[in-house]
C-alpha positions as CSV (number, residue, x, y, z in Angstrom):
1,M,93.7,87.2,114.4
2,R,95.8,90.3,114.0
3,D,98.1,88.5,111.5
4,A,95.0,87.7,109.4
5,Y,93.9,91.3,109.6
6,H,97.2,92.7,108.4
7,E,97.2,90.1,105.6
8,E,93.9,91.4,104.5
9,L,95.3,95.0,104.5
10,D,98.3,93.8,102.5
11,A,96.0,92.1,100.0
12,I,94.2,95.3,99.4
13,G,97.5,97.0,98.6
14,D,98.5,94.1,96.3
15,N,95.2,94.4,94.4
16,L,95.8,98.1,93.8
17,V,99.2,97.3,92.3
18,E,97.6,94.6,90.1
19,M,94.9,97.1,88.9
20,A,97.5,99.8,88.2
21,R,99.6,97.5,86.1
22,F,96.6,96.3,84.2
23,V,95.3,99.8,83.3
24,G,98.8,100.9,82.4
25,S,99.0,98.1,79.9
26,A,95.5,98.8,78.7
27,I,96.2,102.5,77.7
28,G,99.3,101.4,75.8
29,R,97.4,98.7,73.9
30,A,94.5,101.0,73.2
31,T,96.9,103.6,71.8
32,T,98.5,100.9,69.5
33,A,95.0,99.8,68.4
34,M,94.0,103.3,67.5
35,L,97.2,104.3,65.6
36,D,97.5,101.0,63.8
37,A,93.7,100.7,63.1
38,D,93.9,97.2,64.8
39,L,90.3,96.1,65.3
40,K,91.2,92.9,67.1
41,L,93.4,94.6,69.6
42,A,90.7,97.4,70.2
43,E,88.1,94.7,70.9
44,A,90.4,93.0,73.3
45,V,91.0,96.2,75.3
46,I,87.3,97.0,75.3
47,A,86.4,93.5,76.6
48,A,89.3,93.6,79.2
49,D,87.6,96.5,81.0
50,D,85.3,94.0,82.6
51,K,88.3,92.6,84.5
52,V,89.1,96.1,85.8
53,D,85.6,96.5,87.0
54,E,85.6,93.2,88.7
55,M,88.9,94.0,90.5
56,H,87.4,97.3,91.6
57,R,84.3,95.6,93.0
58,S,86.4,92.9,94.7
59,L,88.7,95.4,96.4
60,E,85.7,97.5,97.4
61,N,83.9,94.5,98.9
62,A,87.1,93.5,100.8
63,A,87.6,96.9,102.2
64,I,84.0,97.3,103.3
65,A,84.1,93.9,104.9
66,L,87.3,94.8,106.7
67,L,85.8,98.1,108.0
68,A,82.7,96.2,109.3
69,R,84.6,93.4,111.0
70,Q,87.7,95.1,112.3
71,Q,86.6,98.7,112.7
72,P,90.2,100.0,112.1
73,V,91.3,103.3,113.5
74,A,94.1,105.8,112.9
75,T,96.6,104.7,110.2
76,D,94.8,101.5,109.3
77,L,91.5,103.4,108.7
78,R,93.4,105.8,106.5
79,I,94.8,102.9,104.5
80,V,91.4,101.4,103.9
81,V,89.6,104.6,103.0
82,T,92.4,105.9,100.8
83,S,92.7,102.5,99.0
84,L,89.0,102.7,98.1
85,R,89.6,106.1,96.5
86,M,92.7,104.9,94.7
87,S,90.7,101.9,93.4
88,A,88.1,104.3,92.0
89,D,90.8,106.3,90.2
90,L,92.1,103.1,88.7
91,E,88.7,101.9,87.6
92,R,88.2,105.2,85.9
93,C,91.6,104.8,84.1
94,G,90.3,101.5,82.8
95,D,87.3,103.2,81.4
96,L,89.4,105.8,79.7
97,A,91.6,103.2,78.0
98,Q,88.4,101.5,76.9
99,H,87.2,104.9,75.5
100,V,90.3,105.2,73.4
101,A,89.8,101.7,72.1
102,K,86.2,102.4,71.2
103,V,87.4,105.4,69.1
104,A,89.7,103.0,67.3
105,R,86.8,100.5,66.7
106,L,84.5,103.3,65.5
107,R,86.8,104.5,62.8
108,Y,88.1,101.1,61.6
109,P,89.4,100.4,59.0
110,D,90.7,104.0,59.1
111,S,92.8,105.5,61.9
112,A,91.0,108.2,63.9
113,V,94.2,110.2,64.0
114,P,95.5,112.2,61.1
115,R,99.0,111.3,60.1
116,E,100.5,114.7,61.3
117,L,99.1,114.1,64.8
118,S,100.2,110.5,65.2
119,A,103.4,111.3,66.9
120,T,101.7,113.6,69.4
121,I,99.1,111.0,70.2
122,L,101.7,108.3,70.5
123,E,103.7,110.5,72.9
124,M,100.5,111.0,75.0
125,G,99.9,107.3,75.1
126,Q,103.5,106.5,76.1
127,L,103.5,109.3,78.7
128,A,100.2,107.9,80.2
129,Q,101.9,104.5,80.5
130,R,104.9,106.0,82.2
131,L,102.8,108.0,84.6
132,M,100.9,104.9,85.6
133,A,104.1,102.9,85.9
134,K,105.4,105.5,88.3
135,A,102.1,105.5,90.2
136,T,102.4,101.8,90.5
137,E,105.9,102.1,91.9
138,V,104.6,104.6,94.4
139,L,101.9,102.1,95.5
140,I,104.7,99.5,96.1
141,T,107.3,101.7,97.7
142,K,105.2,104.4,99.3
143,D,107.9,106.9,98.3
144,V,106.6,110.4,98.9
145,D,109.4,112.1,96.9
146,L,108.5,109.9,93.9
147,A,104.8,110.6,94.4
148,M,105.5,114.3,94.2
149,Q,107.4,113.9,90.9
150,L,104.2,112.9,89.2
151,E,102.8,116.4,89.7
152,Q,105.6,117.8,87.5
153,D,105.4,114.9,85.0
154,D,101.8,115.7,84.4
155,D,102.8,119.2,83.1
156,E,104.2,117.4,80.0
157,M,100.8,115.8,79.3
158,D,99.1,119.2,79.6
159,S,101.6,120.6,77.1
160,L,100.9,117.8,74.7
161,H,97.2,118.5,75.1
162,R,97.7,122.1,74.2
163,T,99.6,121.0,71.2
164,L,96.6,119.1,70.0
165,F,94.3,122.0,70.4
166,G,96.8,124.2,68.5
167,H,96.4,121.9,65.5
168,L,92.6,121.9,65.8
169,L,92.4,125.7,65.9
170,D,94.9,126.2,63.0
171,D,93.3,127.7,59.9
172,R,95.1,124.9,57.9
173,W,93.0,122.1,59.6
174,H,91.3,120.3,56.7
175,H,90.2,117.0,58.3
176,G,86.7,118.0,59.0
177,I,84.5,118.1,62.1
178,E,84.2,114.4,62.8
179,T,88.0,114.0,63.0
180,A,88.3,117.1,65.1
181,V,85.8,115.7,67.6
182,D,87.7,112.4,67.7
183,V,91.0,114.2,68.4
184,T,89.4,116.4,71.0
185,L,88.0,113.4,72.9
186,L,91.3,111.5,72.6
187,G,93.2,114.4,74.0
188,R,90.8,114.6,76.9
189,Y,91.0,110.9,77.6
190,Y,94.8,111.0,77.9
191,E,94.7,114.1,80.0
192,R,92.2,112.6,82.4
193,F,94.2,109.3,82.6
194,A,97.2,111.3,83.7
195,D,95.1,113.3,86.2
196,H,94.0,110.0,87.8
197,A,97.6,108.8,88.0
198,V,98.6,112.0,89.8
199,S,95.6,111.6,92.1
200,I,96.8,108.2,93.1
201,A,100.2,109.6,93.9
202,R,98.7,112.5,95.9
203,R,96.6,110.1,97.9
204,M,99.7,108.1,98.7
205,V,101.3,111.3,100.1
206,Y,98.3,111.6,102.4
207,L,98.4,108.0,103.3
208,V,102.0,108.1,104.4
209,T,102.2,111.5,106.0
210,G,98.6,112.3,107.0
211,E,99.0,115.6,105.2
212,H,97.7,116.6,101.8
213,A,100.1,116.8,98.9
214,D,99.5,120.6,98.4
215,E,101.4,121.1,101.7
216,F,104.5,119.6,100.1
217,L,104.5,121.6,96.9
218,P,106.8,124.6,96.7
219,E,105.3,128.0,97.0
220,P,104.8,129.8,93.7
221,E,107.3,132.4,92.9
222,A,106.1,136.0,93.4
223,T,105.5,138.0,90.3
224,V,106.6,141.5,89.9
């Protein structure tokens, strides 16, 4: 009986890894669809979000059933509850990838991104994929040190986000309000995707140590 119980716990972890890999791929494909004005790819990403939603519901149902049948305590309870929260983060990442693809579809046959911002958006998309790949590795290895690295990696996304806003606020911006809105939304989608990847890593720190990630971060340097 206990072997079956732990197999169910392991299955929840495996499902989280599958979700993380799926949404990491989705944000990359959505970025390509947007920059290349690829309508077929955008539609595929939009449709694929149904699978993310289904994986989320399946994991949620499995976790709730496990709670009801086994009434886990201590570490096992922490695993189930934290997994539910991670699944919600991943489901939201799927939504954000879909949002990017919907911008691509909306502006087809044009690209939603001005040529001079393509490199920045591409970099944001690639960084989002790398962050999720690292979060996936954290889910597999439960490596606390690796999990804490995502906190610093996210700073790069924040910097890219600020770069976008620098262009939007520049007096030389000549692409109009509609494009400005598109770029603003896209920047927000990538930033939030990265935030959810970091959230997954922080939850793993708590899962492994029982302590919140903030307790592992270095104290800020005193200013004079």
